[in-house]
N, C-alpha and C positions, 0 to 999 in steps of 0.2 A: 503088679501094682495098678495097672490100668483099670482092671476090673474094680478094684477098691475105690479108685478115684471116681469113676462114673457112678458107682453105688452111692458113694458119699455125696456126690453132687445131687443125685436124685433124692437121697434121704433128707439131706439138710435143706436144699433149696428148691427141690421139685423140678430141676431142669434135666433134660436128657442130654444136652450138649453144651460145650463151652462156647463163649463168644470171643472172636478175635484171638488175642494172644493169651487169654486167661490160662489155658491148659499148660502152656510152656512155663508160665510164671509160677503156677502152683507146683509143678514138678521141681522147679529150681529151688523153691522154698522147702519142699519135702526132702530134698537132697541136702539140706543144711548149707546151701550156698548163699553168699551175699547177692542180693538181687536189687536191680533198680528198674522201676517201671514208670514210663512216661505215657500216659494214656488220657486222652481228652475226657472231660466230664461226660458222664453218660455212657462211658465205654465199659462199665462194670469193674471199676478199680477195687472197690471194697471186697468183692468176692475173692480177689487174688490173695488176700491175707486171711480172710475169715475162714475159708474152707480148710487151708492147711492147719490153722489154729485148732479147728474142731477135730481134725484127724490126728494131730501130734500129741505126744505126752507132755504134760505141763501146761503152763499159762503163757500166752503170748501177750506182750505189752504193746499197746498201740498208742503212739504219741500223736495227739491231734490238737491244733490250736483253738478249736471252736467248741465251746461247751454244748451249743445247740445241736451241732452235728454229732457229737459223741452220744448225746441222749437219744437222738433218732436211731443211731446204729445199734445201741444197746437194746432199745425197745424192739427193733427188727429181729435181732438175734434171739432175744427171749421169746419172741413170737414163734420161732421155729423149733423151740425146745421145751421139754416138759419141766426142766429145772430152771427156776428163776435165777439162780446164782451163776448160770453159765457165762454171763457177761456182766461186768460191773464198770462203773465210772469211779475214778478216784480223783476228786478235785476239791477245791475250797468250799463247794456247796454242801459237803457232807458234815454231819455232826459226829461226835465221838462214837456213839453206839453203832452208827452206820459204818464208820471206818472199821470198827471191830468185826462187824458182820462180813465185810469184804475180805478182811484178812483171814477169818475163819474158813470162808469158802475156798480161798486160794490154798490154805494149808490142807484142807480136805480133798484137794484135787478136783473140786467141782467147777471152778472158774477156768474157762478156756481163753477168754479175751478180757484183758484189763485195759480200759481206756484211761489214759492220763494226759493232763495238760503238761507242757514242758516245765512250767513253774512248779508243779507238784512233784515232778520227778527229781527236782533238785533237792527237795527236803531230805535231810539226813535220816530221819526216822523211817521214811519210806524206803530209801536206798538200803538201809541196814536190814529191813524186813525182807525186801525182795532178794537180797544176796543169799538168804538162807532157803529160798524156794526154787522149785524146778521151773526154769523159764525156757520156753521152746524157741522163741525168737523175738526180736523187737521190730515192729513195723513203724516207720515214720511217715505219717500221712502229711500231705501238703508240704512236701520236702523242700519246695522252693523257698520256704521261710528261712532256710539256713543261709541262703545266699543274699549278700547285700545287693546283688544284681537282680534278685527276684523282686516281684512287684509287691511283696508283702513281708519284707524282712523283719525277723524277730530275733533280737540279740540272744535271748535265752536259748534259742535253738542251737547256738554255736557250741554250747557245752555238752551237747548230748553224747558225743563220742566218748568223752571222759567218763561220763556217768554209766554208760552201757558197759564200758570196760570194767568198771567197779563191780557191777552187778554179776556179770558172767560173760565168758567169751562166747556169746551166741551170735548166730548170723543176723545180719541187719537187712531189712527190706525198706528201701526208700520209694515213695510213690508221689507223683505230682501230675497235675493235669496240664500244666504249661511249663515248658522250660526251653530256653534258647540254649545253644551249645555252651555259651559262657556260663549259664546257670548250672547246666548239667555237670560241667567240669568242677565247678565250685562245690557242688553237693558231694560228689564222689570224693574229692580231696578232704573236705571238712569231716566227712564221716569215716575217713580212713578206709574206704572200700573201693579203691581203684581196680580191684580184681573182680568187681561185681559182674554178674550176667546182666546185660542191659537189654531191656525189651521196650521198643518204642513203637507205639501204634501210630497210624497216620492221623495228622491233625486236620485232615480235610473234612469239613462238615458240608457235604455236597448239597444238602437240602436247604442251606441258608443263602438268602439273597442279600448281598452287601450293597449299601447305597450311602453316599455322602452328599449332603446338600449344603449350600451356603446358609449360614445362620444370619438371618436378618431381623429387623425389629418386629417382623410379623411372625416370629417363631411360634407364638401361642396358637395363632390361626392355623399355621402349617400342621402343628401337632393335632389340633382338634379335627382338621379336615382328614388327616391320615387315619386317626382312630375311628372316626365316623364311618370311613369306608370299610373298616374291619369290624363292623358292629357285632356284638355278641362274642367276639373272640378274646382270648386272654392275652394281655401284654404287660410289659414293664417299661416305665419311663425312668431312666437314670439321670439324676441331677447331682451336681457337686455339693451344693450347700443345703442345709436343712430348711433354710428360709425359702429357697427356690422350690424345694419339694412341696412345701405347704401351699405356695402360691399356685403352682401348676395343678396340684390336686384340686384346689378350689375352683380354678378356671374350668377344669374338665367337668367337675360336678355341676357348676352353674350351667354348663352347656349340655346337660342331659347325659353325661357319660358316667357310668358307675365306677368311680375311681376312689382309691384310698391312699393316704400318705403313709410312709414308713421310714423312720430314721432312728438313730440311736438315742435321740432326745426324748422319745416317748418312753413311758414306763413299760416294764416287761409284759404287763398284762395287755396293754393296748397293742404292743407289737405282736404278741402271740395271737391276739384276736384278729388283727388285720391280715396276718399271714394265713390263718385258718380260713378266713372268709375268701381269700384269694384261692386257696387250695380247693375249697368246697364250692367254688364258683358263685359265691354270693356277691362277688365284686369282679369286674372285668379287668380293670387296670390298676396296677400298683405303681405309684410314683415314689421313687425311693432313692436314698443315697446308696453307695455300694455296700452298706451294711446289710442290704437285703439280698437274699438269694443264695447265701451260703447254706448249702444243705437243703435247699428247696428242691424237691424233686417233682416238679409239676411237668408232666410230659408234653402238654399241649399248649405251651406258650407260643403264640403265633407271631408275635413281633416284640422286638426290643428296640426302644428309641433312646439314643443318647442326646439329651438336651445339651450336655457339656461333654467335650471330648475328654476321654480318660488320660491318666498320666503315663500309661505305657501300653504297648500292644498286647502284653500279657493280660492286663486288666481287661482290655477291649475284647480279647479272644474269650476270656472267661465269662464276661458279662453277656456278650452276644450268644455265647454257647448255651445260655439258658433257654434259647428259643428252639423249637422243633426237635425236642429230645425223642419224640415218638416217631421221628423219621419223616413227618409231614413238613411242608415248607414253612420256614420261618423268615420273616423280613427284618433285617437289621438296618435301621435308619439312623445315621449319625449327622448331627448338625455341626458344622465346622466354621469357625472364624479364627483368624490368627490371633485376634485379641484374647481369646481364651487361653492360648498357649502362653501369651505374655503374662496373663494373670497367674497361671500355674508357676511360671518362672519366678514371679514376685514371691509366691508362697515359699519358694525354696531359698530365698535370699538369706534367711537367718540360720540355715542349717550348716553343719560343718562342711568344709570345702570338698572333702572326698565324696560326701553324700550329694552335694550339688552337682559334681561332675557326672555322677551316675544318673542323677535325675535329668540333667540336660541331655545326656546321650539317649536316654529312653524317650524323652519328649521329641527329639529330632526324628526318631523312627515313626512316631505318631504323625508328625507333620508330613513326612514322606508318604505315609499311607493315605492320608487325607487328600493330598494334592496330586498324587500320581494319577495318570490317566491310562496306565497299563492295567492288565487283569488284576483286580484287587486280591482275588484268592491266591494268585501266584505270588503276589507281593507278601501277603500274610504268611503263606507257607514257607516262603524263602526265609523269612525272619526266624521261623522255628527250625530252620535247617532241613527243609523238605523240598524236593524238586516237584514241580507241577507242570503238566503238559497242558498249555492253555488252549490247545485245539481239541484234543480228544479226552482230556482229563474229566473226571466225574464232577459235574457242576461247573463246567468251564464257562457257560454263558450266564451264570447266576450272579451278575453284578452290573451296576449302572454303566461302568465303562465299556463292558462288552455289548450291552444293549444299544448304547449310543457311542460308537467308537469315535475317537478323536483323530484328527489328521496325523499322518506320519510323514517324516521327511528323512532323507539320507543324511547320516551323521558320521560316515566312515572317517572323514578327515578329523572331526572333533574328537572321536573316540581315540584316534591315534595321539592327538594332542594330550588328552588326559593321561594315557598310559605313559607317554614320554616324560611328562612332568612328574608323575609318581616315581618313575624309575630314576630320573635325574636329580630328584631331591632325596635319593637314597631311602625311599619308602619309610619316611619317618613322620609324615604329617597325617593329621586327621582330615576328613573330607573338607572341612571349612577352610583349612590352611591351603589345601590343594587348590580350592577355588580362588582364594585370595592371591595365590601365586599366578594362576592363569589370567586373572583379571587385573593383576598389577596393583593390588591393594597392600600398601606397606603396613607392617605392624612390628612390635618389638621382637616377637619370636622369629619372624622371617629375617629381620635384620641381623639378629644374633647368629643365625646360621649362614649369613651372607647370601641368602637366596635372592634378595632384592638386587644383587649385583650380577645375577646370571642372565645370559642372553635370552632365556625363555621366560623371564619375568614379564608378565603382561602380554604374553603371546596370544591370548584370546580375549583381549579387552573389547573387541567389537560386539561381543554378546555379554549380557549381564550375569551376575552371580546366580540368579535363580535358574537360568538356562543350564549352566554348568552343574549346579547341584542336582537338577532333574536328570541330567545325563549320567552323572555318577551313580544315582540310585538305580537307573536302568542297567548300567554296566555291572553293578553289584549283583543284581538279580540274574543277569546273563552270565555270571561267574567269570568275568574278565578281571575283576579285582575282588578282594575280600577284605573284611575288617578283621584285624588281628585280635585273637581272643585274649592273650595275656595283657597287652596294653590296649584295652578295648577301644576300638574306633580308629586306630591307625590303619591307613589304607595300604595294602600290599598287592602286588601283581600275582595272579594265579598262573597256573601252567598255561591255561587257555589264553590269558592276557599276554604272556610272553610270546606265545605262538602268533598272536594277532599282530604284534609289533613286527615280527618277521614277515608276516604274510596277511596284510589287511584284507578284509572283505566287507560286503555291504552290512550296514547296521541301521535299521530303520527305527528312528526314535519317535515315540509318541509325545505330542506336546502336553506339558503339564496343565492342569487347571490353574488359572490365575485368579485368586480372590483378592480384590482390592476394595478398600472401604470408600464409600462416597461420602459427601458432606453430611448427609442426614443420618449417617450411622448405619444405613443399610448396606448391603454388599452386592456388588455387581460381579458376576463371574462370567468368564468368556466361554462357559460350556453351555451348549444348547439344552442339555437335559435338565440342568438344575434350575434355570429360571424359565418360567413359561414365557414364550415370546409375546411381547406386547403387540397388539393389533394396530400397526401404524396407520392403516387406511381409516380405521374407526377413529383413531386419535385426531387425525386432521379434520374429519367431519365434526367431531365434538368441539374442536377448537373454533371452527367456523361458526358453529351454533353459539358458542360462548361469546364470540365477538358480537354476533347479531343481538343476543339478549342484552349484553352490556350496553350496546348502542341505544337500544330501545329504552333502557332504564337510566341511561346517562351515567353509567359507572364503568370503570376500567374492567376488561375481561377477567383479570385475576381476582377481582372482588366477587365475581360470580362463583367460579370454582378455581382453586389453584391447580397448577400443573400436576402435583402428585395425585390429586383427586381424579383428574382426567385420565391419567395413566392407569389408575386403579379401576376406573370404569371399563377401560379397554381390556382389562384382565378378567373382570368378573361379569361383564355384561348384565348389569342389574336392569330388570324390566318392571319392577314395582317400586313405589316410593319407600316401602319398608326395606327392600334390598338396597336401594340407593343410599339409605341412611347408614348402612354398614360400610360404605365406601370410605377410604382413608380421608379424614378431614371434612366429611359431610355429616352433619347431625340431622336430627328430625327437622329442625327449624329451616335449615338450608334446603333440605330435600323438598319440603312443602313449598318454599318460596320460589325456587327455580327449577325444581325437578321435572315437572310435567313434560316439558319439551324434550328434555334429555332422555327420559325413559321411553318416550314414543320413538325417538330417533333410533335408540339402541334396539328396541323391540322389532322395528321394521328391518334394521340391519341384520339382526339375528335370523329373521325369517328369510330375507332375500338371499343370505349367504349360507343358509343351512348350517348354522353354527351350533355345536353341542356346548351348551353353557356349563361351566363348572358348577357342580352342585354346591356352590359356595355357601357357607353358612353364616348366619348372623352370629358373630362371636360376641357373646354377652360378657361384659366385664364383671369382675367380682364385686363391684360396688365400692371398692376402696377409693377409686378415683372419683366416682360420682359424688361421694360424700364431700370430697375436697372441692369439687366444682360448685356444689351447692353452697358451701361455706364461703367461697370467694364471691359468688354472686350476691349472697345475702349481705356480706360485710362491705362490699363496694357500694351497695345500695345505701348502707348506713354511713357511707363516706368515712370509713375507718382508714387511717393512713396505711399505704401499701406496706411500709416497713413493718407495721404492727401485725398485719395479716400474715406476712411471710414468717415473722418471728414465731407467732403462736403456732404455726404448723411446722416449725423446724426447717423452713426453706430458705435458701439463698435468694436474693432479689431476682437474679436471672432465672432461677427455677420457677419463681412465682410468675414472672412474665411469660415463661413458656406455657404454664398452665392457663394463663389468661388468653394467650394466643390460641390455644387449642379450643377454648370456649367460643371465642368469636369466629374462628375460622370454620367451626362446624355450625354456625348460623344462630348462635344465641347472643342477644344484646348484652353489653356490659357497659355500665356508665362509670368511666374513670375521669370525667372532666375535672372533678375537684382536685385530683392528684396532678393532672397536667398543668392546671392553672398555677400550681406552686412552682412549676419548672419553667414554663414558657409563657411569654406574653401573647396577646392576641395576634399581633403581626406575625410573630414566629410561627404560631399554630397555623395561620392562614397560608404562610409560605410552604409549610410542609404538606398541608392538605392539598394545595394546588399541584405540588410536585406529584403526589400519589394519583391525582385525577388524570394527569397527562402521561404518567410513566407507562412504559411497556410492561414492566414487571414490578412486583412489590419487594424485590430482594433488597435487604438492608444494606448489603455491600454496595449496590448501585447507588443507593441514596447517600451513603457515606461519601462515595466518590464525588457525587454531584455537589454536595454541600461543602466538601473539602474542609472538614474540621469545624464548621460552624455549629454542628450538633453532634452529640455523642450517640453511641449505639443504643443506650437505654432510652434516651429521649425519642429517637426515631422509632424504636420498637413500640413504645407506649403510644406514640402518635399513630402508628400503623394500626394498633388495636382500636383506638378511638375511630379512625377513619373507616376501618372494616365494620365496626359496630354501627356507625351512623349511616354509611353509604350502602353497604352490602346487605345488612341484616334488617 
């Protein structure tokens, strides 16, 4: 048989040898055994069923959820054979005569592979026809669609077993590129093939570099800067919404990057065109929803950026797995903010309860991955049920946490605490309830089991819930506890965990990344690697200069440049007026008016301290906002009531004020005296003007405190706009 196998491999595919587990899988199928294959994308999954189908008598049925993918595969098989009918697609896109042609080829024994969508296989006429034909086996591709725990659940997949039984008692081959133990068990049960030979390839993509950065309001700049450093290389940027896809694609184009958008809202022709341009390298970057990349086999994608965090680690693994298929390095960069998780949770709110539970459990794994400071590859592989040696494993240093390791501390006692609490609560709680028990947070569930009355309730309240959650994640990976598969998420002790209770030893815990939002919506993280350190020495020099300039011109320092602008200068080191005008909150007007002294100081500082400046770029906006700015300037000049300006642009009043603040803070004059005169008399205006002249800062909260209810937020903000426009610009 071996000779035949290799001859067939050479004859049909032109290969001299198999890759990885392929040979074992093919033999299992040739021996008519149920077979289950878990093999990461790019591992050569399709050959596993194509080769035996070409060698066996009869027609193999391949069930696949994606029409585009079927078409690609059918074209590929037809390309290696003289007979056009060797492979066919049977789905809703065929007309009557095409369907008859397919049937004729099957009857005549010409067709070796018949690709069907699960929806088509349910049709009675097809089932009746296939019953009477010689079927060699049924292959179910993307088998994770069967499991509601899979990231791509399709209810019509659940009936496949019954239909296969109707057609013929033939062996079944399930294939998937991502499956946790929970999903594997689900697939085997649902397909009634618990006796299957299971082949599982390693999920380690050693050539991929994993990095998570905090998502701040400067994300567009961050993406442009990253892509510019990879000039001429192919990459994908994934976004959750179609709107965001189009925005980011536009921003990239405006900034000289050859990018195209892709999502399901485009017509088929546009989608195909954009996909082909990417494959043919007429475009470098595709900005896409996850609808993109299914069946895209571009080997040299060098980076995958997640603008939004995915719903599950399976999705994340699949999407990042589109990078570096040729074995060269791929950079997987993900932007993370807990706000995005909350957004995804909102989307789930109107789903059935069972689905919500699954969704929440999957999301928590994503949070764990993003916030962990341990080896990301180890964390990811553990999720797929694979051990990884973070010292000698292949690709062990290929992630941000390993390049910038975080502090570790001894947590032997705390590990003991977690294990005892899990044991003493009879191993019936999920991680969240274990943490609530340790920190002493009461809720209905804990009360109903009388856990709140136990002596260990609140035993670890000196540390917060995040600390204990981080520790639990690290204990899961260290195999001291495990999540139950049947009642998914319930934490149980492992053998090693029970042994640890008897005989504790050192456990070095790495501190998690802490992402917490600041007032202005940006994110501070306590990790060195993810935010470039601000240059404190330069900041204090710039603040001194700001004071001098303010004194000379008789205006408060903040009227010259606000703090966020000073901080941004210490990050970007601008040394020309053009560069200065790209700094946060500084427009051309401000740069021209005050900039000269500042860029001279920075230029001197850069030379004296031998600083390598970031090749920071002028991020051009797509012009959406500049249109709005122009509209506001023109209509305040025409003295149009502010309410009318806001209404005509669909803005709330506070949103309009925000836009006006952005205009005057970056140095452009704006005359809103007419609007203020309706609100405040002359004395009141003077009182507020004097306050701003004397004040240390222009923070509205400070002004509210100072006036103690005499003026409201809106009045003070409008006066600050007038003040900045009159005094600073």
